N, C-alpha and C positions, 0 to 999 in steps of 0.2 A: 575404157578400163577393162572391158570384157576380154580383150585379147591377152591380158596379163595373166589371168588365172591359169590357162593351160601351160604357159611358160614357167610359172611358179611351181605348179604341181610336177611338171617334168623335171625341173631342177632338183626338187626335193627327193623325188623317187630315183633319180639317176646316180645318187650317192652309192659308192661301192665299198666303202670302208666297213669293217666288221661291226663297229659301234656307231650308230647315227644318233647324234644329239641335237639339241635345240641350236646350239652354237654351229655345228656343222651344217645344219639345214639352212640357217640364216646366211652363212658364208656361201653356200651353194646358190641360193637366190641372188645374193649380192653379186656373185661372180657372173651370173646369167643376165641380170638387169642393170648393174651398175649402181643401184640404189635400193633402198628398202621401203617399198610401198606398204601401206596399212594392210592390204590384202595378203601380203606375204606373211605378216605376223599372224594373221588369222589362219592361214593355211598351215603354217608350221605348228601352231597350237593344235589344230584339229589332227594333224598328222602324228604328233607326239602325244596326244591325249593330255595336253597341258592346258592351263588357262592362258588367255590372251595376256593377262597381267604377268604371268611367269615368263612368257616369251619377251614382252616389253622390258622386263627387268634385265634379261640377258642382253637384249638389243641396245638398251640405253646405257649399259655399262661400257660398251666398246665404241670408241670415237668414230670408227669407220661406218657405224650404222646410224649415226645421228644425222 
């Protein structure tokens, strides 16, 4: 699993749109990996200054992240 973290961080930081959101970050990671590992939720939370629960709330709402 250690090889995932650099890919997750890179996907999050590679976003170029003016507004980066929890959803856009989750989509970027999903596009990179093809699924949503727990580590990605933790990294998105840290990047956005949100709680893990807030990120899980967004991720669990959308069927493609389940």
